C-alpha positions as semicolon CSV with decimal commas, in nm:
position;residue;x (nm);y (nm);z (nm)
1;M;-1,189;-0,873;1,581
2;T;-1,274;-0,960;1,204
3;A;-1,079;-1,219;1,024
4;F;-0,905;-1,118;0,725
5;Q;-0,772;-1,389;0,481
6;H;-0,426;-1,366;0,339
7;L;-0,305;-1,596;0,089
8;P;0,080;-1,608;0,044
9;V;0,193;-1,551;-0,318
10;L;0,452;-1,802;-0,461
11;A;0,379;-2,026;-0,155
12;R;0,596;-2,294;-0,315
13;E;0,850;-2,077;-0,494
14;A;0,955;-1,848;-0,237
15;P;1,057;-2,080;0,052
16;E;1,266;-2,303;-0,229
17;A;1,436;-2,016;-0,305
18;L;1,526;-1,933;0,042
19;V;1,601;-2,259;0,290
20;S;1,889;-2,397;0,164
21;N;2,021;-2,510;0,487
22;P;1,724;-2,632;0,728
23;D;1,942;-2,618;1,011
24;G;2,003;-2,236;0,966
25;V;1,862;-1,919;1,116
26;F;1,645;-1,750;0,892
27;V;1,449;-1,383;0,906
28;D;1,091;-1,323;0,767
29;G;1,144;-0,950;0,748
30;T;0,722;-0,927;0,658
31;F;0,545;-1,131;0,887
32;G;0,180;-1,012;0,772
33;R;-0,052;-1,296;0,891
34;G;0,240;-1,562;0,891
35;G;0,169;-1,737;0,564
36;H;0,516;-1,737;0,431
37;S;0,645;-1,780;0,794
38;R;0,468;-2,099;0,833
39;L;0,590;-2,250;0,490
40;I;0,941;-2,129;0,608
41;L;0,910;-2,367;0,933
42;E;0,787;-2,622;0,732
43;R;1,122;-2,653;0,588
44;L;1,338;-2,616;0,890
45;S;1,471;-2,889;1,093
46;P;1,433;-2,909;1,456
47;R;1,760;-2,701;1,479
48;G;1,629;-2,438;1,274
49;R;1,533;-2,091;1,395
50;L;1,311;-1,808;1,234
51;I;1,277;-1,482;1,359
52;A;1,007;-1,265;1,194
53;F;0,962;-0,893;1,170
54;D;0,623;-0,636;1,134
55;R;0,578;-0,306;1,214
56;D;0,186;-0,356;1,229
57;P;0,087;-0,424;1,586
58;E;-0,217;-0,638;1,439
59;A;0,040;-0,874;1,282
60;V;0,270;-0,889;1,583
61;A;-0,039;-1,016;1,778
62;A;-0,166;-1,256;1,486
63;A;0,180;-1,402;1,527
64;G;0,072;-1,566;1,876
65;A;-0,083;-1,791;1,723
66;I;0,238;-1,972;1,613
67;R;0,335;-2,165;1,922
68;D;0,647;-2,307;1,772
69;P;0,996;-2,272;1,958
70;R;1,169;-2,244;1,648
71;F;0,967;-1,906;1,588
72;Q;0,987;-1,557;1,724
73;I;0,811;-1,251;1,636
74;V;0,952;-0,889;1,665
75;H;0,766;-0,543;1,666
76;A;1,020;-0,367;1,432
77;A;1,052;-0,236;1,066
78;F;1,249;-0,455;0,856
79;S;1,471;-0,210;0,801
80;T;1,571;-0,209;1,137
81;M;1,706;-0,597;1,132
82;K;2,041;-0,564;1,182
83;E;2,039;-0,365;1,492
84;T;1,734;-0,568;1,622
85;L;1,906;-0,875;1,548
86;A;2,229;-0,815;1,750
87;E;2,025;-0,718;2,011
88;L;1,883;-1,059;2,015
89;G;2,278;-1,186;1,964
90;V;2,233;-1,283;1,607
91;F;2,471;-1,143;1,363
92;A;2,451;-1,371;1,047
93;V;2,158;-1,548;0,900
94;D;2,094;-1,828;0,652
95;G;1,827;-1,661;0,458
96;I;1,607;-1,349;0,484
97;F;1,270;-1,336;0,310
98;L;1,065;-0,996;0,217
99;D;0,746;-0,962;0,076
100;I;0,688;-0,622;-0,013
101;G;0,391;-0,413;0,002
102;V;0,042;-0,405;0,197
103;S;-0,100;-0,702;0,313
104;S;-0,464;-0,841;0,221
105;P;-0,587;-0,781;0,596
106;Q;-0,479;-0,420;0,595
107;I;-0,623;-0,349;0,268
108;D;-0,966;-0,546;0,354
109;D;-0,995;-0,312;0,720
110;A;-1,152;0,002;0,670
111;A;-1,051;0,119;1,009
112;R;-0,638;0,124;0,839
113;G;-0,747;0,372;0,537
114;F;-0,560;0,176;0,290
115;S;-0,862;0,123;0,058
116;F;-1,102;0,379;-0,139
117;R;-1,314;0,068;-0,136
118;F;-1,455;0,145;0,220
119;D;-1,522;0,446;0,372
120;G;-1,274;0,483;0,716
121;P;-1,014;0,726;0,852
122;L;-0,767;0,816;0,616
123;D;-0,475;0,672;0,806
124;M;-0,273;0,426;0,567
125;R;0,014;0,364;0,860
126;M;0,147;0,021;0,854
127;D;0,253;0,072;1,224
128;T;-0,048;0,289;1,381
129;T;0,151;0,323;1,728
130;R;0,396;0,610;1,570
131;G;0,426;0,821;1,261
132;E;0,188;1,069;1,051
133;T;-0,118;0,949;0,899
134;A;-0,210;1,025;0,531
135;A;-0,473;1,266;0,658
136;E;-0,198;1,474;0,858
137;W;0,063;1,432;0,555
138;L;-0,239;1,591;0,302
139;A;-0,300;1,854;0,556
140;R;0,051;2,007;0,611
141;A;0,243;1,898;0,259
142;E;0,288;2,172;0,006
143;E;0,136;2,114;-0,318
144;R;0,462;2,094;-0,497
145;E;0,549;1,825;-0,261
146;I;0,212;1,641;-0,316
147;R;0,267;1,663;-0,697
148;R;0,613;1,502;-0,660
149;V;0,486;1,199;-0,455
150;L;0,193;1,126;-0,674
151;S;0,414;1,162;-0,982
152;E;0,744;0,965;-0,863
153;Y;0,556;0,711;-0,642
154;G;0,234;0,656;-0,823
155;E;0,345;0,740;-1,158
156;E;-0,003;0,981;-1,205
157;R;0,006;1,166;-1,502
158;M;-0,219;1,410;-1,355
159;A;-0,005;1,473;-1,025
160;G;-0,040;1,839;-1,091
161;A;-0,427;1,861;-1,101
162;I;-0,467;1,645;-0,837
163;A;-0,249;1,826;-0,602
164;R;-0,422;2,149;-0,680
165;A;-0,750;2,014;-0,609
166;V;-0,632;1,889;-0,262
167;A;-0,469;2,235;-0,198
168;A;-0,814;2,400;-0,308
169;E;-1,018;2,137;-0,064
170;R;-0,835;2,142;0,244
171;R;-0,897;2,570;0,250
172;E;-1,270;2,448;0,264
173;R;-1,293;2,110;0,459
174;P;-1,020;1,840;0,592
175;I;-0,940;1,541;0,381
176;D;-0,944;1,320;0,650
177;T;-1,173;0,998;0,507
178;T;-1,095;0,754;0,236
179;Q;-1,409;0,832;0,041
180;A;-1,333;1,235;0,063
181;L;-1,008;1,156;-0,095
182;A;-1,136;0,911;-0,364
183;R;-1,389;1,153;-0,465
184;L;-1,174;1,433;-0,513
185;V;-0,954;1,242;-0,724
186;E;-1,253;1,122;-0,903
187;R;-1,368;1,468;-0,992
188;V;-1,028;1,524;-1,131
189;V;-0,906;1,194;-1,328
190;P;-1,129;1,062;-1,605
191;R;-1,148;0,678;-1,602
192;N;-0,885;0,470;-1,816
193;R;-1,080;0,365;-2,129
194;R;-0,864;0,085;-2,178
195;D;-0,938;-0,063;-1,806
196;R;-1,249;0,079;-1,675
197;D;-1,208;-0,137;-1,349
198;Q;-0,925;0,063;-1,236
199;H;-1,069;0,324;-0,990
200;P;-0,897;0,688;-1,058
201;A;-0,765;0,715;-0,723
202;T;-0,535;0,390;-0,727
203;R;-0,237;0,569;-0,792
204;T;-0,282;0,835;-0,564
205;F;-0,362;0,569;-0,292
206;Q;-0,023;0,403;-0,383
207;A;0,159;0,689;-0,385
208;I;0,044;0,835;-0,036
209;R;0,091;0,504;0,099
210;I;0,437;0,510;0,005
211;E;0,563;0,836;0,112
212;V;0,342;0,779;0,488
213;N;0,537;0,458;0,530
214;H;0,892;0,559;0,359
215;E;0,809;0,210;0,191
216;L;1,095;0,260;-0,076
217;D;1,360;0,414;0,207
218;E;1,255;0,109;0,408
219;L;1,322;-0,143;0,125
220;R;1,677;0,011;0,022
221;A;1,788;0,013;0,395
222;S;1,680;-0,365;0,432
223;L;1,872;-0,473;0,137
224;A;2,164;-0,329;0,259
225;A;2,126;-0,488;0,584
226;A;2,041;-0,839;0,437
227;G;2,382;-0,818;0,263
228;A;2,572;-0,749;0,583
229;L;2,373;-1,028;0,750
230;L;2,386;-1,305;0,508
231;R;2,661;-1,562;0,571
232;P;2,823;-1,730;0,248
233;E;2,564;-1,942;0,059
234;G;2,280;-1,760;0,272
235;R;1,974;-1,660;0,041
236;L;1,796;-1,343;0,025
237;A;1,431;-1,371;-0,159
238;V;1,210;-1,068;-0,233
239;I;0,859;-1,062;-0,380
240;S;0,757;-0,724;-0,491
241;F;0,442;-0,617;-0,647
242;H;0,491;-0,273;-0,866
243;S;0,789;-0,132;-1,085
244;L;0,918;0,099;-0,848
245;E;0,978;-0,189;-0,577
246;D;1,063;-0,443;-0,838
247;R;1,339;-0,192;-0,993
248;I;1,518;-0,139;-0,651
249;V;1,553;-0,501;-0,571
250;K;1,678;-0,581;-0,936
251;R;1,938;-0,289;-0,951
252;F;2,044;-0,399;-0,585
253;L;2,107;-0,792;-0,690
254;D;2,260;-0,682;-1,034
255;A;2,495;-0,458;-0,892
256;G;2,596;-0,720;-0,603
257;A;2,645;-0,998;-0,892
258;H;2,855;-0,744;-1,130
259;P;3,026;-0,496;-0,929
260;E;3,300;-0,487;-1,220
261;R;3,008;-0,303;-1,396
262;A;3,049;0,025;-1,163
263;L;3,413;0,039;-1,306
264;D;3,531;0,275;-1,585
265;P;3,561;0,052;-1,873
266;R;3,859;0,223;-2,007
267;L;4,072;0,151;-1,721
268;P;4,304;-0,175;-1,797
269;I;4,223;-0,365;-1,523
270;P;4,317;-0,745;-1,539
271;A;4,049;-1,004;-1,514
272;D;4,199;-1,118;-1,195
273;R;4,189;-0,808;-1,042
274;L;3,840;-0,712;-1,076
275;P;3,626;-0,710;-0,781
276;K;3,441;-1,032;-0,670
277;P;3,043;-1,041;-0,675
278;F;2,867;-1,030;-0,339
279;F;2,583;-1,258;-0,474
280;R;2,550;-1,523;-0,736
281;D;2,271;-1,740;-0,886
282;V;2,052;-1,423;-0,932
283;R;1,686;-1,550;-1,033
284;R;1,355;-1,424;-1,138
285;T;1,056;-1,622;-1,068
286;L;0,699;-1,519;-1,176
287;P;0,366;-1,728;-1,041
288;S;0,230;-1,977;-1,261
289;R;-0,082;-1,913;-1,450
290;E;-0,284;-2,121;-1,224
291;E;-0,205;-1,917;-0,929
292;R;-0,222;-1,589;-1,114
293;E;-0,585;-1,687;-1,189
294;A;-0,691;-1,808;-0,861
295;N;-0,522;-1,521;-0,670
296;P;-0,564;-1,183;-0,823
297;R;-0,323;-1,035;-0,595
298;A;-0,051;-1,273;-0,741
299;R;-0,091;-1,129;-1,099
300;S;0,191;-0,864;-1,051
301;A;0,417;-1,042;-0,840
302;V;0,791;-1,093;-0,896
303;L;0,982;-1,317;-0,700
304;R;1,390;-1,211;-0,695
305;S;1,638;-1,437;-0,549
306;A;2,004;-1,480;-0,513
307;E;2,317;-1,650;-0,295
308;R;2,570;-1,457;-0,092
309;T;2,934;-1,511;-0,149
310;S;3,226;-1,521;0,053
311;R;3,325;-1,152;-0,035
312;P;3,287;-0,918;0,287
313;W;3,008;-0,674;0,282
314;E;3,050;-0,322;0,180
315;D;2,768;-0,086;0,209
């Protein structure tokens, strides 16, 4: 098997934001190749515990290299963490970490079909043991559904033209490889004059990947699970890489830190009767200039973190 490299983004800042109790139980919801998990383990005491999740079988296999009695890997989506942890006898934790999106090893493996840089099967599934591939989705989705996905998840201005091209192409031949899809988009979308290095299919690939893996729904479910699982003073730390993900995380933490904003401001509610927050110490952290220069993947990264209060969780 080819060894793919993955540099953890915000390698110092993320563990610092997460671990306040070295003796506690922590969750890494996105193991990947274990970069952040190893850094979290370095901050834990001998009594600490780290439970990692990943729905990618290759990531789960890679986790076997960590031979630490404090560590455990689970083959499951992070959106199931509440139910899965309950099966393990864990009902509350001291910290939850999420690194949202696709990992470098997934992108760099042509067989996974995530990138237009390599020719391979148009798969894009993070969990290759289940679910619909990108090729299967493109073959059956209605034109208007393809247009919606490209517009909402890729913020692609030419979503309609691409969707029409897909509908016409698949009547003649299947769109089942990364290069077939990339060439189709190239015929429709002109190169960005402001950013000549950006491939015309970048937004299309992103949108289809998000749809195939239900990434935004998974993120929303995992945030709600985190709110329910975290103990008072437990920490949530989330790294995201594009505005769709970051907007969801930001709104979730803002709503948890300021529940009074959901109330009608015209209601005469005394200050001592306002709802108490679920989160406090909400922070936004960006990579340093040095890290952005050394690791291109870090350029769009945003770390948002917060501390859980003692208010009982309400979905």
